VEXZARO-901783 format. One record per residue (C-alpha): residue number from 1; residue in three letters; x, y, z. Coordinates in Angstrom, 1 decimal. Each point is the difference from the previous one (the first is absolute). Example, Ala and Ser with C-alpha at 12.3 -4.5 7.8 and 13.67 -1.06 7.14 Angstrom:
// VEXZARO-901783
{node 1, ALA, {12.3, -4.5, 7.8}}
{node 2, SER, {1.4, 3.4, -0.7}}
//
This chain:
// VEXZARO-901783
{node 1, LEU, {115.3, 110.2, 74.6}}
{node 2, ASP, {-2.9, -0.5, 2.3}}
{node 3, THR, {-1.5, 3.3, 1.0}}
{node 4, ASP, {-3.0, 0.9, 2.2}}
{node 5, GLY, {-3.3, -1.5, -1.0}}
{node 6, ILE, {-3.2, 1.9, -0.6}}
{node 7, TRP, {-3.1, -1.6, 1.7}}
{node 8, CYS, {-3.3, 0.9, -1.6}}
{node 9, MET, {-3.6, -1.0, -0.2}}
{node 10, LEU, {-1.3, -0.1, -3.5}}
{node 11, PRO, {-3.7, -0.2, -0.9}}
{node 12, GLY, {-1.3, -3.5, -0.7}}
{node 13, SER, {-0.8, 1.1, -3.6}}
{node 14, PHE, {3.6, 1.1, -0.6}}
{node 15, PRO, {1.7, -2.0, -2.8}}
{node 16, GLU, {2.6, -2.4, 1.4}}
{node 17, ASN, {1.3, -2.7, -2.4}}
{node 18, PHE, {-0.4, -0.3, -3.7}}
{node 19, SER, {0.9, -2.9, -2.3}}
{node 20, PHE, {0.8, 0.5, -3.7}}
{node 21, THR, {-0.3, -2.8, -2.5}}
{node 22, LEU, {3.0, 0.1, -2.4}}
{node 23, LYS, {0.0, -1.0, -3.6}}
{node 24, ASN, {1.6, -3.4, 0.8}}
{node 25, GLY, {-2.9, -0.8, 2.4}}
{node 26, LYS, {2.0, 0.6, 3.2}}
{node 27, LYS, {-1.2, 2.4, 2.6}}
{node 28, LEU, {1.9, 2.9, 1.6}}
{node 29, GLY, {-1.2, 1.2, 3.4}}
{node 30, ILE, {0.7, 3.5, 1.3}}
{node 31, SER, {-0.8, 1.9, 3.2}}
{node 32, TYR, {-1.9, 3.1, -1.1}}
{node 33, PRO, {1.1, 2.2, 3.0}}
{node 34, CYS, {3.6, -1.1, -0.3}}
{node 35, VAL, {0.2, 0.6, -3.8}}
{node 36, MET, {-1.7, 3.4, 0.2}}
{node 37, LEU, {2.2, 1.2, 2.8}}
{node 38, ASN, {3.1, -1.0, -1.8}}
{node 39, HIS, {-1.3, 1.5, -3.3}}
{node 40, LEU, {-0.9, 3.3, 1.6}}
{node 41, VAL, {3.2, 0.3, 2.1}}
{node 42, HIS, {2.2, -0.8, -3.0}}
{node 43, GLY, {-1.9, 2.4, -2.2}}
{node 44, SER, {0.2, 2.9, 2.4}}
{node 45, TYR, {3.2, -0.5, 2.1}}
{node 46, THR, {2.6, -1.6, -2.3}}
{node 47, ASN, {3.3, 1.8, 0.0}}
{node 48, HIS, {0.8, 0.7, -3.7}}
{node 49, GLN, {3.4, 1.6, 0.8}}
{node 50, TYR, {1.6, -2.9, 1.8}}
{node 51, GLN, {3.8, 0.1, -0.5}}
{node 52, THR, {2.2, -3.0, -0.1}}
{node 53, LEU, {3.8, 0.3, -0.2}}
{node 54, VAL, {1.3, -2.0, -2.9}}
{node 55, ASP, {3.6, 1.3, -0.5}}
{node 56, GLN, {2.1, 0.7, 3.2}}
{node 57, ALA, {2.8, 1.7, -2.0}}
{node 58, THR, {-2.1, 2.5, -1.9}}
{node 59, PHE, {-2.8, 0.2, 2.6}}
{node 60, ARG, {-2.6, -0.8, -2.7}}
{node 61, TYR, {-3.5, -0.8, 1.2}}
{node 62, GLU, {-2.9, -1.6, -1.8}}
{node 63, GLN, {-3.5, 1.3, 0.6}}
{node 64, ASN, {-3.0, -2.2, 0.3}}
{node 65, SER, {-3.4, -0.3, 1.7}}
{node 66, GLU, {-0.1, -1.7, 3.4}}
{node 67, ASN, {-2.7, -0.9, 2.5}}
{node 68, SER, {0.7, -2.6, 2.7}}
{node 69, ILE, {-3.4, 0.2, 1.7}}
{node 70, PHE, {-2.0, -3.2, -0.3}}
{node 71, PHE, {-3.2, -0.8, 1.8}}
{node 72, GLU, {-1.1, -3.5, 1.2}}
{node 73, VAL, {-3.5, -0.7, 1.3}}
{node 74, ASP, {-0.6, -2.3, 2.9}}
{node 75, GLY, {-3.4, -1.1, 0.9}}
{node 76, PRO, {-2.9, 0.6, 0.0}}
{node 77, TYR, {-0.5, -1.0, 3.6}}
{node 78, LYS, {-3.1, -0.8, 2.0}}
{node 79, ALA, {0.7, 2.2, 3.0}}
{node 80, MET, {2.6, 2.2, 1.7}}
{node 81, ILE, {-0.1, 0.5, 3.8}}
{node 82, LEU, {1.6, 3.1, 1.4}}
{node 83, PRO, {0.5, 0.6, 3.8}}
{node 84, THR, {-0.2, 3.5, 1.4}}
{node 85, SER, {1.9, 2.0, 2.6}}
{node 86, LYS, {-1.1, 0.4, 3.6}}
{node 87, GLU, {0.8, 3.7, -0.4}}
{node 88, GLU, {-2.5, 2.5, -1.3}}
{node 89, ASP, {0.1, 0.7, -3.8}}
{node 90, LYS, {3.1, -2.1, -0.6}}
{node 91, ASN, {0.5, -3.0, -2.2}}
{node 92, LEU, {2.4, -2.9, 0.2}}
{node 93, LYS, {2.4, -0.4, -2.9}}
{node 94, LYS, {1.1, -3.2, -1.7}}
{node 95, ARG, {-2.5, -2.3, 1.8}}
{node 96, TYR, {-2.5, -1.9, -2.0}}
{node 97, ALA, {-1.4, -3.5, -0.6}}
{node 98, VAL, {-1.0, -0.9, -3.6}}
{node 99, PHE, {-2.2, -2.9, -1.0}}
{node 100, ASN, {-0.4, -2.0, -3.2}}
{node 101, HIS, {-3.5, -0.8, -1.3}}
{node 102, ASP, {0.4, -3.5, 1.3}}
{node 103, GLY, {0.4, 1.3, 3.5}}
{node 104, SER, {3.7, -0.6, 0.3}}
{node 105, LEU, {2.3, 2.6, 1.3}}
{node 106, ALA, {1.9, 1.7, -2.9}}
{node 107, GLU, {2.2, 2.3, 2.1}}
{node 108, LEU, {0.4, 1.0, 3.6}}
{node 109, LYS, {2.1, 3.0, 1.0}}
{node 110, GLY, {0.9, 1.8, 3.2}}
{node 111, PHE, {-2.0, -2.0, 2.5}}
{node 112, GLU, {1.1, -1.4, 3.4}}
{node 113, VAL, {-0.5, -3.6, -1.3}}
{node 114, LYS, {3.3, 0.5, -2.0}}
{node 115, ARG, {1.9, 1.7, 2.8}}
{node 116, ARG, {2.6, -1.9, 2.0}}
{node 117, GLY, {-0.4, 0.0, 3.7}}
{node 118, GLU, {-3.7, 1.0, -0.2}}
{node 119, LEU, {-2.5, -1.7, 2.4}}
{node 120, LYS, {-1.0, -3.4, -1.3}}
{node 121, LEU, {-3.5, 0.9, 1.1}}
{node 122, ILE, {-0.2, 3.0, -2.4}}
{node 123, LYS, {1.7, -2.0, -2.8}}
{node 124, ILE, {-2.6, -2.8, 0.3}}
{node 125, PHE, {-2.9, 2.5, 0.3}}
{node 126, GLN, {1.1, 1.8, -3.2}}
{node 127, THR, {0.6, -3.3, -1.9}}
{node 128, GLN, {-3.6, -1.0, 0.8}}
{node 129, ILE, {-1.7, 3.3, -0.4}}
{node 130, PHE, {0.9, 1.0, -3.6}}
{node 131, ARG, {-2.1, -2.6, -1.8}}
{node 132, PHE, {-3.1, 1.0, 2.0}}
{node 133, PHE, {0.1, 3.4, -1.7}}
{node 134, LEU, {-1.3, -1.8, -3.1}}
{node 135, GLU, {-3.1, -1.3, 1.8}}
{node 136, GLY, {-3.4, 1.7, -0.1}}
{node 137, THR, {-1.9, 1.9, -2.6}}
{node 138, THR, {-0.1, 3.4, 1.8}}
{node 139, LEU, {2.6, 2.0, 2.0}}
{node 140, THR, {-2.0, -0.8, 3.2}}
{node 141, GLU, {0.1, -3.7, -0.7}}
{node 142, THR, {3.8, 0.1, -0.8}}
{node 143, TYR, {0.9, 1.8, 3.2}}
{node 144, ALA, {-2.2, -2.4, 2.0}}
{node 145, ALA, {1.9, -2.9, -1.5}}
{node 146, VAL, {3.5, 1.4, 1.0}}
{node 147, ALA, {-1.4, 1.2, 3.4}}
{node 148, LYS, {-0.6, -3.7, 0.9}}
{node 149, VAL, {3.7, -0.8, -0.5}}
{node 150, ALA, {1.0, 3.0, 2.2}}
{node 151, ASP, {-2.5, -1.0, 2.7}}
{node 152, ARG, {1.4, -3.5, 0.2}}
{node 153, TRP, {3.5, 1.3, 0.7}}
{node 154, LEU, {-1.2, 2.6, 2.4}}
{node 155, ASP, {-1.8, -2.8, 1.9}}
{node 156, VAL, {3.4, -1.8, 0.4}}
{node 157, LEU, {1.4, 3.1, 1.7}}
{node 158, TYR, {-3.1, 0.9, 2.0}}
{node 159, GLU, {-0.2, -3.6, 1.3}}
{node 160, HIS, {3.8, 0.1, 0.8}}
{node 161, GLY, {0.7, -3.0, -2.3}}
{node 162, ALA, {-2.1, -2.3, 2.1}}
{node 163, THR, {-0.4, -2.5, -2.9}}
{node 164, LEU, {3.7, -0.1, -0.9}}
{node 165, ALA, {2.9, -1.9, 1.6}}
{node 166, ASP, {2.7, 2.2, 1.6}}
{node 167, GLU, {2.4, -0.7, -2.9}}
{node 168, GLU, {-2.5, 0.9, -2.6}}
{node 169, LEU, {-1.0, 3.2, 1.8}}
{node 170, ILE, {3.6, 1.2, 0.4}}
{node 171, ASP, {0.8, -0.9, -3.6}}
{node 172, LEU, {-3.0, 2.2, -1.1}}
{node 173, ILE, {0.9, 3.1, 1.9}}
{node 174, SER, {3.8, -0.1, 0.3}}
{node 175, GLU, {2.2, 2.2, -2.1}}
{node 176, ASN, {3.3, -0.9, -1.5}}
{node 177, ARG, {2.8, 2.5, -0.5}}
{node 178, SER, {3.6, -0.5, -1.0}}
{node 179, MET, {2.7, 2.3, 1.4}}
{node 180, THR, {2.4, 1.3, -2.7}}
{node 181, LYS, {2.6, 0.9, 2.6}}
{node 182, THR, {1.4, -1.5, 3.2}}
{node 183, LEU, {-1.9, 1.0, 3.2}}
{node 184, GLU, {3.0, 2.1, 1.2}}
{node 185, GLU, {-0.1, 2.1, -3.1}}
{node 186, TYR, {-3.5, 1.2, 0.8}}
{node 187, GLY, {1.2, 1.7, 3.1}}
{node 188, ASN, {-2.9, 1.8, 1.9}}
{node 189, GLN, {-2.4, -0.3, -2.9}}
{node 190, LYS, {-3.5, -1.3, 0.8}}
{node 191, SER, {-2.2, -2.3, -2.0}}
{node 192, THR, {-2.0, -3.2, 0.6}}
{node 193, SER, {2.7, -2.2, -1.7}}
{node 194, ILE, {2.8, 1.6, 2.1}}
{node 195, THR, {-2.0, -0.6, 3.2}}
{node 196, THR, {-0.6, -3.6, -1.1}}
{node 197, ALA, {3.7, -0.5, -0.8}}
{node 198, ARG, {1.0, 1.3, 3.5}}
{node 199, ARG, {-2.4, -2.3, 1.7}}
{node 200, LEU, {1.1, -3.0, -2.0}}
{node 201, ALA, {3.6, 0.8, 1.2}}
{node 202, GLU, {-1.3, 0.1, 3.6}}
{node 203, PHE, {-1.3, -3.6, 0.1}}
{node 204, LEU, {1.9, -1.6, -2.9}}
{node 205, GLY, {3.4, 1.7, 0.5}}
{node 206, GLU, {1.9, 2.7, -1.8}}
{node 207, GLN, {1.6, -2.5, -2.4}}
{node 208, MET, {-3.4, -0.6, -1.6}}
{node 209, VAL, {-0.4, 3.7, -1.1}}
{node 210, LYS, {3.5, 1.1, -0.8}}
{node 211, ASP, {-0.2, -0.5, -3.8}}
{node 212, LYS, {-1.9, 2.0, -2.7}}
{node 213, GLY, {-3.2, -1.3, -1.5}}
{node 214, LEU, {-1.6, -1.1, 3.3}}
{node 215, ASN, {-3.6, -1.1, -0.5}}
{node 216, CYS, {-2.2, 1.7, 2.6}}
{node 217, LYS, {-3.4, -1.6, 0.4}}
{node 218, TYR, {-2.2, 1.7, 2.6}}
{node 219, ILE, {-3.5, 0.9, 1.2}}
{node 220, ILE, {-1.2, 3.2, 1.7}}
{node 221, SER, {-1.0, -0.3, 3.6}}
{node 222, SER, {-2.6, 2.1, 1.8}}
{node 223, LYS, {2.5, 0.7, 2.9}}
{node 224, PRO, {1.7, 2.0, 1.4}}
{node 225, ARG, {-3.0, 2.3, -0.5}}
{node 226, ASN, {0.5, 3.6, -1.4}}
{node 227, THR, {3.3, -0.9, -1.6}}
{node 228, PRO, {0.9, 0.3, -3.7}}
{node 229, VAL, {-0.6, -3.0, -2.3}}
{node 230, THR, {3.8, -0.2, -0.6}}
{node 231, GLU, {0.4, -0.9, 3.7}}
{node 232, ARG, {-2.7, -2.7, 0.0}}
{node 233, ALA, {1.5, -2.4, -2.6}}
{node 234, ILE, {0.2, -3.5, 1.5}}
{node 235, PRO, {2.1, -2.6, -1.9}}
{node 236, VAL, {-2.1, -3.0, -1.0}}
{node 237, ALA, {2.8, -2.4, 1.0}}
{node 238, ILE, {-0.7, 0.7, 3.7}}
{node 239, PHE, {-3.3, -2.0, -0.2}}
{node 240, SER, {2.0, -3.1, -0.9}}
{node 241, ALA, {2.4, 0.3, 2.9}}
{node 242, GLU, {-0.3, -1.9, 3.3}}
{node 243, GLU, {-2.7, 1.1, 2.3}}
{node 244, ASN, {2.2, 1.6, 2.7}}
{node 245, VAL, {2.1, 1.8, -2.7}}
{node 246, LYS, {-3.2, 1.2, -1.7}}
{node 247, ARG, {-1.5, 1.3, 3.2}}
{node 248, PHE, {3.2, 1.8, 1.1}}
{node 249, PHE, {0.5, 1.9, -3.2}}
{node 250, LEU, {-3.7, 0.8, -0.7}}
{node 251, ARG, {-0.2, 1.4, 3.6}}
{node 252, LYS, {3.0, 2.1, -0.8}}
{node 253, TRP, {-1.1, 1.3, -3.3}}
{node 254, LEU, {-3.7, 0.5, 0.8}}
{node 255, LYS, {0.8, 1.4, 3.5}}
{node 256, ASP, {-2.9, -2.2, 1.2}}
{node 257, ASP, {-0.8, -3.7, 0.7}}
{node 258, PRO, {-1.6, -1.4, -3.2}}
{node 259, GLY, {-2.0, -2.5, 2.0}}
{node 260, ASP, {-0.6, -3.3, -1.8}}
{node 261, MET, {2.7, 0.8, -2.7}}
{node 262, ASP, {-2.6, -0.3, -2.7}}
{node 263, PRO, {1.2, 2.3, -2.9}}
{node 264, ARG, {-3.6, 1.3, -0.3}}
{node 265, THR, {0.4, 1.8, 3.3}}
{node 266, VAL, {3.2, 1.6, -1.3}}
{node 267, ILE, {-1.2, 1.2, -3.4}}
{node 268, ASP, {-1.1, 3.5, -0.6}}
{node 269, TRP, {-3.3, -0.8, -1.8}}
{node 270, ASP, {-0.9, 3.7, -0.5}}
{node 271, TYR, {3.2, 0.5, -1.9}}
{node 272, TYR, {-0.8, -2.9, -2.4}}
{node 273, LEU, {-3.6, 1.1, -0.4}}
{node 274, GLU, {1.3, 3.4, -1.0}}
{node 275, ARG, {2.5, -1.6, -2.5}}
{node 276, LEU, {-2.7, -2.1, -1.7}}
{node 277, GLY, {-2.6, 2.9, 0.3}}
{node 278, SER, {2.4, 2.3, -1.9}}
{node 279, VAL, {0.1, -2.5, -3.0}}
{node 280, VAL, {-3.8, -0.4, 0.2}}
{node 281, GLN, {-0.5, 3.7, -0.1}}
{node 282, LYS, {2.3, 0.5, -3.1}}
{node 283, LEU, {-1.5, -3.0, -1.9}}
{node 284, ILE, {-3.6, 0.0, 1.0}}
{node 285, THR, {-1.6, 2.6, 2.3}}
{node 286, ILE, {1.4, 3.2, -1.3}}
{node 287, PRO, {-0.4, -0.9, -3.7}}
{node 288, ALA, {-3.6, -1.1, 0.8}}
{node 289, ALA, {-0.8, 3.3, 1.7}}
{node 290, LEU, {1.5, 2.0, -3.0}}
{node 291, GLN, {-2.3, -2.0, -2.2}}
{node 292, LYS, {-3.0, 0.9, 2.2}}
{node 293, ILE, {-0.3, -3.5, 1.6}}
{node 294, ARG, {-0.7, -0.3, 3.7}}
{node 295, ASN, {2.9, -1.4, 2.1}}
{node 296, PRO, {0.0, -3.8, -0.8}}
{node 297, VAL, {2.3, -0.7, 3.0}}
{node 298, PRO, {-1.5, 2.0, 2.9}}
{node 299, ARG, {2.6, -1.3, 2.5}}
{node 300, VAL, {2.6, 2.0, -1.9}}
{node 301, ALA, {-0.9, 3.7, 0.4}}
{node 302, HIS, {0.5, 2.6, -2.6}}
{node 303, PRO, {2.8, 2.6, 0.5}}
{node 304, ASP, {-1.3, 3.2, 1.6}}
{node 305, TRP, {0.3, 2.0, -3.2}}
{node 306, LEU, {-2.2, -2.5, -1.9}}
{node 307, GLN, {-2.6, -0.4, 2.7}}
{node 308, ARG, {-0.3, 3.8, 0.1}}
{node 309, ARG, {-0.7, 0.0, -3.7}}
{node 310, ILE, {-2.6, -2.7, 0.3}}
{node 311, ASN, {-1.7, 1.7, 3.0}}
{node 312, THR, {-0.2, 3.3, -1.9}}
{node 313, LYS, {-1.5, -1.7, -3.1}}
{node 314, ASP, {-2.6, -1.9, 2.1}}
{node 315, ASP, {-0.9, 2.9, 2.3}}
{node 316, ARG, {-3.7, 1.0, -0.8}}
{node 317, PHE, {0.4, 3.2, 2.0}}
{node 318, LYS, {3.3, 1.2, -1.4}}
{node 319, GLN, {0.4, 3.7, -0.5}}
{node 320, THR, {0.6, 1.0, -3.6}}
{node 321, LYS, {2.9, 2.3, -0.7}}
{node 322, MET, {-0.8, 3.4, -1.5}}
{node 323, THR, {2.5, -0.7, -2.8}}
{node 324, ASP, {-1.9, -3.2, -1.0}}
{node 325, MET, {-3.1, 2.1, -0.9}}
{node 326, PHE, {1.7, 1.9, -2.8}}
{node 327, ILE, {1.6, -1.0, -3.3}}
{node 328, LYS, {3.1, 1.8, -1.1}}
{node 329, SER, {-0.3, 1.5, -3.5}}
{node 330, ASP, {2.2, 2.0, -2.3}}
{node 331, LYS, {-0.2, 3.8, 0.6}}
{node 332, PRO, {-1.6, 1.6, -3.1}}
{node 333, GLU, {2.0, 2.6, -1.8}}
{node 334, LYS, {-1.2, 3.6, 0.5}}
{node 335, ASN, {-1.8, 1.7, -2.8}}
{node 336, PRO, {0.9, 3.7, -0.1}}
{node 337, LEU, {-3.3, 0.8, -1.8}}
{node 338, THR, {-2.3, -1.5, 2.7}}
{node 339, ASP, {2.1, 0.1, 3.2}}
{node 340, ILE, {-0.4, 3.6, 1.3}}
{node 341, SER, {2.5, -0.7, 2.8}}
{node 342, THR, {2.8, 0.4, -2.7}}
//
């Protein structure tokens, strides 16, 4: 059975593979870590009292030694990239990218690039960024290389997709969700996909949304202001509707006249900058700070807790705590011959 793996970094001098030349001239290769792990585990943890029922009538058992634990070694690999959490002193589980020595991706687990319905913008960003972690000869150079990729995609959002066609832009930032139940079954629940389904029903008709598995493709609008994100989901299909239909429903949903009907005037750019910025923080800026590298993507600010740590560390006039001036030591045992207090 496949059980959890153990990731480890062995010294470069650690023995890996050996090859024995047999009497017949052939060679037998072994993995030293694998063989030693199996040898030690079987030597120390074999069950020598394993009972096997051999006679059902007399309940006779045979005793033998049994150990079903076998190690297999994968790798070695060139690099392993681990994202971090945006929360203080927390780590993300089961997320990593592992690279072979030829630069190819050996394994990718837990990232948005593999998640259904995720923003295409974030998927493309992650697809591009991982190989740049292999560039540079120092940590600073590596983070500078990945920062260039982040800056290119941040530019797309800051420039409101000026270099993209409307269809390309919407494809990049739209989200795709499938509804597992019919719209009626959700009742008064609120979500972006439910809002999208209700709005699709408004301008396409109830018949279009009556079945399960409805595909809801939407963007998040900036209006109505000060309303939850769940109420600002706009179905992408509206931008393909006739001009008068498009204007009527956008006015209704935005509670405002969208002007020239350009999707760029509808989109909540701050929302998408926050979405991309969150991924940049987890993959680039927070790991860089934890490795004592200055923020390589200055437009994405550090979380407050991390900025406080950096400010404290860099403060030339910081006040030292009294407890930092002393070292805790073990209390010596009292000697009744010399300690007059006893």
